[in-house]
N, C-alpha and C positions, 0 to 999 in steps of 0.2 A: 721718382719722375712722375712728371704731370700729366695726365690723360686726360685734360680737361678740352674743352672744345669752346672756346669762350667768342663774344659776339667781333672783336676784335681780328679772330681770326677768319672767317667770313666775307666772300668778297660780295661786295655790294655797290647799288648805283648802276642804273641803266646804262650811262654813258662810259661807264667805267669796262664793264660787262660788254659792250660793243666794241670796244677800243680794243680789248682783250680778244675777243673772240676772230677780229682780223689781224692781228700780230700775233697769233699762239699757233703753235705747231701741235700737231695730232699725233694720235694712234688708237689702236685699239686693244684691250686688255677684255677679250669677251668676259662677262655681258658690259665693260663699259667702254665707252670713246673717252679716251683723255686728253684733256687739249691744256697744254701747259705755254708758260712764259717765267725765265728767268725774272726774280723781283730784286730791287734794291731794298724793299720795304720786308716788315712781316710775311711771311708763308700766310696767303689767303684762300679759303678753298669756298668754290661753288658748286653744290650737289642739286641733279636734277633730273627727273624721270617724266617723259612727255606724257600729256595728255590727248595726244594723239595717240597712244599704244593700250594706255590705262585711264580709262572713261571715269570710274570712281575713284575718288580724292581719297577713300583708306586704303587702297592697292598703293597707288602715288606715295602717300606719305608713310606708307610701310617701307617702302623702296629707299624712298629719301632718309629714315633710318636706319636701314642696314645700312646703307653706307658710308653714314656719317661714322655710324660705332666703327666697322671697320677702319674707317681712316685717324679716329682718335685714339684706337688701340696699336695704330703701329706710324701715326705720326712722328714719333721718337726717331725711326729707320730714315727718315727724310733728311738729305744733306743738303744747306741753302737755304734759301730763300726764292718760294714759288710762287707765282699765281697758278691756280689749280682747278681745272672742271671736270667733276666726271659723273657725264653723262651714259644713262643704262639703257640699253639699245634695244636687248632679248623681247620678245614680245609676251615672254613668262616670264613671270614671279619665281625666282629662282632661291634657292636655302643661302642661307646666310655663311656656309662653307665657302661656297661658289664665288659671292660678293666677296668677302675677307680673300679668299687666294688672288681675285683678279687686282684687286689693289697693291697688295702687297706687289705682284708681277709690274703692275705699273708705279711705283715706288724705285723697284730695282731699278726698272729704263729709265726711271728720271735722273736717277743718282747716277748711270750711267752714260748720261748726256752730260750731266754736270761737268764730269772728266774730261770728255771730249774738248769741253769748250777752253 
């Protein structure tokens, strides 16, 4: 199984991201807000921690690292192709186990959404 997270798996480009946030559906898997949209191309992910909640860059970087790692280890469970954004919402930095549980819960919910379509 390939657990890599290459550049091609990252959602980039201001215009693409803006269009994605306008069209995408949202739900909360605490402490993450997940925005998703089915895609015809490969799955792409955007990981984000707000500067308004975490003023220090090292804290934002750590949170993004935790979310990326949790996604990277569980990306094989995701069915189909998606555009996906993981936004950290809590005011405190939570441990990896909590973030990983939230990512797994989000993936399960997205898989059930794919079945409904």
